[in-house]
TITOR-612097 format. One record per residue: x, y, z of N, C-alpha, C in turn; residue in three letters; residue number from 1. Coordinates in pm, 1 decimal, padded with zeros to 6 digits, always signed. Example, Ala and Ser with C-alpha at 12.3 -4.5 7.8 and 13.67 -1.06 7.14 Angstrom:
BEGIN
      n_xx      n_yy      n_zz     ca_xx     ca_yy     ca_zz      c_xx      c_yy      c_zz    r    k
  +01319.0  -00569.0  +00780.0  +01230.0  -00450.0  +00780.0  +01320.0  -00330.0  +00780.0  ALA    1
  +01285.0  -00225.0  +00708.0  +01367.0  -00106.0  +00714.0  +01290.0  +00003.0  +00787.0  SER    2
// end
This chain:
BEGIN
      n_xx      n_yy      n_zz     ca_xx     ca_yy     ca_zz      c_xx      c_yy      c_zz    r    k
  -02954.1  +05878.2  +11885.5  -03005.8  +05890.5  +11751.8  -03042.5  +05751.5  +11701.3  MET    1
  -03154.4  +05740.8  +11634.7  -03194.5  +05613.7  +11575.8  -03141.4  +05611.6  +11433.1  ILE    2
  -03028.1  +05545.1  +11415.8  -02959.6  +05548.1  +11288.1  -03041.4  +05484.8  +11176.5  TYR    3
  -03119.3  +05382.3  +11207.8  -03200.1  +05316.6  +11105.5  -03292.1  +05413.7  +11035.1  GLY    4
  -03354.4  +05504.5  +11110.1  -03442.8  +05604.1  +11049.4  -03364.9  +05699.2  +10959.5  ASN    5
  -03248.7  +05740.6  +11003.5  -03164.7  +05829.9  +10924.8  -03121.7  +05762.9  +10794.9  LEU    6
  -03076.6  +05639.2  +10803.7  -03029.3  +05569.1  +10685.3  -03142.4  +05537.5  +10588.7  PHE    7
  -03261.4  +05508.7  +10641.3  -03375.4  +05476.3  +10555.7  -03412.2  +05593.9  +10465.9  ALA    8
  -03389.9  +05715.4  +10512.4  -03423.8  +05834.5  +10434.3  -03315.4  +05870.7  +10333.5  LYS    9
  -03199.8  +05815.9  +10349.2  -03087.1  +05851.4  +10262.8  -03079.8  +05758.3  +10143.0  ALA   10
  -03050.2  +05816.2  +10028.9  -03031.9  +05736.8  +09907.6  -02884.3  +05717.9  +09877.3  ASN   11
  -02801.0  +05737.8  +09976.7  -02656.8  +05726.0  +09958.2  -02603.8  +05613.5  +10045.7  LYS   12
  -02492.7  +05552.4  +10003.1  -02437.4  +05443.1  +10083.9  -02383.1  +05489.4  +10218.7  PRO   13
  -02342.0  +05617.1  +10227.7  -02287.0  +05669.7  +10352.5  -02343.0  +05807.9  +10379.5  LYS   14
  -02366.9  +05836.3  +10505.1  -02412.9  +05968.1  +10546.3  -02297.3  +06038.3  +10615.1  ILE   15
  -02265.0  +06158.8  +10566.8  -02159.3  +06238.2  +10627.9  -02222.7  +06338.0  +10722.9  ARG   16
  -02164.0  +06349.5  +10841.1  -02216.6  +06440.9  +10942.3  -02101.5  +06517.7  +11005.1  ALA   17
  -02135.0  +06629.2  +11064.2  -02038.3  +06708.0  +11138.9  -02072.8  +06702.9  +11286.4  GLY   18
  -01973.9  +06717.6  +11369.5  -01993.2  +06714.9  +11514.1  -01944.4  +06847.3  +11571.8  LEU   19
  -02030.7  +06912.1  +11647.5  -01993.1  +07037.0  +11713.1  -01976.3  +07008.5  +11861.4  ILE   20
  -01854.6  +07026.7  +11908.4  -01823.0  +06998.0  +12048.1  -01760.8  +06861.0  +12062.7  GLY   21
  -01648.3  +06854.6  +12132.0  -01577.0  +06727.4  +12144.7  -01552.1  +06691.8  +12290.3  SER   22
  -01651.6  +06718.7  +12372.6  -01644.2  +06678.4  +12512.8  -01675.8  +06530.7  +12527.0  GLY   23
  -01714.0  +06490.4  +12644.1  -01741.4  +06349.5  +12672.4  -01848.1  +06292.0  +12580.2  THR   24
  -01956.4  +06365.0  +12560.7  -02064.1  +06316.7  +12473.0  -02015.8  +06309.2  +12328.1  TYR   25
  -01939.3  +06409.1  +12286.0  -01885.9  +06408.8  +12150.5  -01794.2  +06290.6  +12124.4  GLY   26
  -01709.9  +06257.5  +12222.3  -01620.2  +06142.4  +12207.3  -01702.0  +06014.7  +12190.5  ILE   27
  -01809.1  +06000.7  +12267.4  -01890.5  +05878.8  +12255.8  -01956.4  +05870.5  +12118.6  SER   28
  -02000.0  +05984.0  +12063.5  -02057.5  +05982.1  +11928.4  -01952.6  +05946.7  +11823.8  LEU   29
  -01832.2  +06001.3  +11839.5  -01723.6  +05967.6  +11747.2  -01692.7  +05818.4  +11751.5  LEU   30
  -01683.4  +05764.3  +11870.7  -01652.9  +05621.6  +11885.5  -01762.4  +05535.6  +11824.0  ALA   31
  -01888.7  +05571.8  +11844.5  -01999.7  +05496.6  +11784.7  -01994.2  +05503.7  +11632.9  GLN   32
  -01961.0  +05620.8  +11580.1  -01958.0  +05638.1  +11434.8  -01856.3  +05545.0  +11369.1  ALA   33
  -01746.3  +05517.6  +11438.2  -01645.3  +05427.4  +11381.9  -01699.4  +05286.4  +11362.4  LEU   34
  -01803.5  +05250.6  +11437.3  -01861.5  +05117.0  +11427.9  -01999.9  +05118.4  +11364.2  PHE   35
  -02036.4  +05230.5  +11304.8  -02163.0  +05242.4  +11233.3  -02127.3  +05254.3  +11085.7  THR   36
  -02141.6  +05145.1  +11009.7  -02088.1  +05139.1  +10874.6  -02130.5  +05252.5  +10780.5  PRO   37
  -02249.9  +05302.1  +10793.5  -02296.1  +05402.8  +10697.7  -02285.1  +05545.7  +10749.7  ARG   38
  -02224.6  +05565.5  +10866.3  -02212.0  +05699.3  +10923.6  -02066.4  +05742.5  +10924.5  LEU   39
  -02041.5  +05860.6  +10870.2  -01906.2  +05914.5  +10863.5  -01906.3  +06054.0  +10925.9  ASP   40
  -01837.4  +06071.2  +11037.8  -01821.5  +06203.8  +11096.5  -01707.0  +06270.2  +11020.6  ILE   41
  -01741.6  +06364.4  +10934.0  -01643.8  +06425.0  +10843.8  -01572.5  +06545.6  +10902.4  SER   42
  -01642.2  +06619.3  +10988.9  -01586.6  +06741.6  +11046.5  -01616.4  +06743.5  +11196.0  VAL   43
  -01515.7  +06778.2  +11275.1  -01533.7  +06796.2  +11419.2  -01492.7  +06939.7  +11451.1  VAL   44
  -01584.5  +07014.7  +11510.2  -01557.7  +07154.2  +11546.7  -01556.8  +07168.9  +11698.1  CYS   45
  -01463.1  +07248.2  +11746.2  -01454.8  +07277.0  +11889.0  -01384.0  +07410.9  +11904.9  ASP   46
  -01409.1  +07480.5  +12014.3  -01338.5  +07606.2  +12040.1  -01187.8  +07584.2  +12047.4  GLN   47
  -01148.1  +07464.8  +12088.5  -01006.2  +07430.6  +12097.3  -00979.2  +07312.2  +12004.4  ASP   48
  -00919.1  +07335.4  +11886.6  -00892.9  +07225.9  +11793.5  -00808.6  +07112.9  +11853.1  PRO   49
  -00720.7  +07145.3  +11947.6  -00640.1  +07040.3  +12011.1  -00728.7  +06947.3  +12093.3  GLU   50
  -00830.3  +07001.8  +12158.6  -00926.2  +06919.0  +12231.9  -00999.1  +06827.1  +12134.8  THR   51
  -01037.9  +06880.1  +12019.9  -01105.3  +06799.1  +11918.5  -01012.4  +06689.8  +11865.8  ALA   52
  -00885.7  +06724.4  +11844.4  -00788.6  +06625.1  +11795.8  -00771.5  +06513.0  +11897.3  ARG   53
  -00758.6  +06548.8  +12024.8  -00745.2  +06447.7  +12129.7  -00870.4  +06360.5  +12138.3  GLN   54
  -00986.5  +06420.7  +12121.6  -01111.6  +06343.9  +12124.2  -01114.1  +06243.1  +12010.3  ALA   55
  -01071.0  +06285.2  +11892.6  -01066.7  +06193.7  +11778.1  -00970.6  +06078.4  +11803.9  CYS   56
  -00854.9  +06108.9  +11861.5  -00758.5  +06003.3  +11894.2  -00817.2  +05906.4  +11996.6  LEU   57
  -00880.4  +05958.7  +12100.8  -00938.9  +05871.9  +12203.7  -01053.9  +05788.6  +12148.8  ARG   58
  -01122.5  +05840.6  +12047.8  -01232.6  +05765.3  +11987.2  -01181.9  +05657.3  +11892.5  ALA   59
  -01053.2  +05665.3  +11853.8  -00996.5  +05560.8  +11770.3  -00949.7  +05603.5  +11632.8  GLY   60
  -00958.1  +05731.1  +11598.2  -00906.1  +05777.2  +11469.9  -00754.5  +05784.9  +11477.5  LEU   61
  -00689.5  +05764.6  +11365.6  -00543.8  +05775.9  +11361.7  -00504.3  +05916.9  +11318.8  SER   62
  -00380.0  +05954.0  +11348.2  -00329.0  +06085.4  +11307.1  -00343.3  +06103.8  +11156.3  HIS   63
  -00317.1  +05997.5  +11079.8  -00321.7  +06005.6  +10933.8  -00461.5  +06035.0  +10881.3  ALA   64
  -00563.3  +06003.3  +10958.7  -00701.1  +06024.4  +10914.3  -00759.4  +06156.0  +10963.9  ASN   65
  -00675.1  +06247.3  +11013.3  -00721.5  +06376.4  +11064.7  -00643.4  +06489.5  +11000.0  MET   66
  -00708.6  +06604.4  +10990.3  -00640.5  +06724.7  +10942.9  -00691.4  +06843.6  +11023.6  ALA   67
  -00599.2  +06918.5  +11083.2  -00635.9  +07041.3  +11153.3  -00653.5  +07148.9  +11046.3  ILE   68
  -00770.9  +07210.3  +11043.4  -00804.6  +07306.3  +10937.9  -00837.1  +07442.2  +10998.0  CYS   69
  -00795.9  +07547.7  +10926.8  -00822.5  +07682.4  +10976.5  -00916.0  +07762.3  +10886.5  SER   70
  -00956.5  +07703.7  +10772.8  -01049.9  +07773.9  +10685.2  -01127.6  +07672.3  +10600.7  ASN   71
  -01225.0  +07723.0  +10528.4  -01313.1  +07636.2  +10449.9  -01236.6  +07558.3  +10344.0  THR   72
  -01140.9  +07622.0  +10278.1  -01064.4  +07554.3  +10173.3  -00988.9  +07434.0  +10229.6  GLU   73
  -00929.1  +07451.0  +10346.9  -00857.0  +07339.8  +10409.5  -00952.6  +07227.9  +10449.2  GLU   74
  -01071.0  +07263.1  +10495.2  -01170.5  +07161.0  +10530.1  -01209.0  +07081.6  +10406.4  ILE   75
  -01238.2  +07150.7  +10296.5  -01277.3  +07081.8  +10173.0  -01164.8  +06992.5  +10121.4  LEU   76
  -01040.9  +07037.5  +10131.8  -00926.4  +06956.2  +10089.8  -00914.8  +06830.5  +10175.8  LEU   77
  -00932.3  +06845.4  +10306.4  -00927.7  +06728.8  +10395.9  -01037.1  +06629.1  +10359.2  ALA   78
  -01156.8  +06678.8  +10330.7  -01267.1  +06589.8  +10293.8  -01237.5  +06517.4  +10163.4  LEU   79
  -01177.8  +06587.2  +10066.1  -01140.1  +06522.9  +09939.6  -01040.6  +06410.1  +09962.8  GLU   80
  -00953.6  +06426.1  +10061.6  -00853.2  +06324.1  +10094.2  -00909.7  +06212.6  +10181.8  LYS   81
  -01036.8  +06226.1  +10222.6  -01097.5  +06124.7  +10308.2  -01060.4  +06139.3  +10454.5  GLY   82
  -01010.2  +06255.7  +10492.6  -00971.3  +06279.6  +10631.3  -01086.0  +06343.6  +10708.7  GLN   83
  -01080.5  +06329.6  +10838.7  -01172.3  +06400.3  +10927.4  -01113.4  +06539.2  +10949.6  CYS   84
  -01188.4  +06642.0  +10912.0  -01142.1  +06779.5  +10928.5  -01171.5  +06826.0  +11070.8  ALA   85
  -01071.7  +06882.4  +11134.6  -01087.6  +06936.0  +11269.8  -01074.3  +07087.0  +11259.2  ILE   86
  -01175.1  +07156.7  +11308.8  -01176.3  +07301.8  +11293.5  -01225.7  +07369.4  +11419.9  ALA   87
  -01185.4  +07493.9  +11435.1  -01234.7  +07575.5  +11545.4  -01374.7  +07623.6  +11509.6  LYS   88
  -01462.4  +07629.4  +11609.2  -01596.0  +07684.2  +11585.6  -01581.3  +07828.2  +11538.9  ASN   89
  -01651.0  +07862.1  +11433.6  -01647.2  +07998.6  +11382.5  -01774.0  +08070.0  +11420.8  HIS   90
  -01761.3  +08197.0  +11453.7  -01878.6  +08275.4  +11492.5  -01934.8  +08347.6  +11372.9  GLU   91
// end
């Protein structure tokens, strides 16, 4: 992704994004986001929330900055607290 183009279109200091899938490619995106000042991965979804949690840890997030969520209300609460919400993909 060319972040400069994304940021140029945004009128906000930070862009919040969600990540679907926390495999090898997802981990690399999470790790890059930690070093991209204006990009915040707010939600990580995976069929297995534990896999997503491990991916976040390997990318450099701390336990305190994550919340395992099972519904929309929990996700919104995690976002209000500034945490990365981890959720199972919903069909």
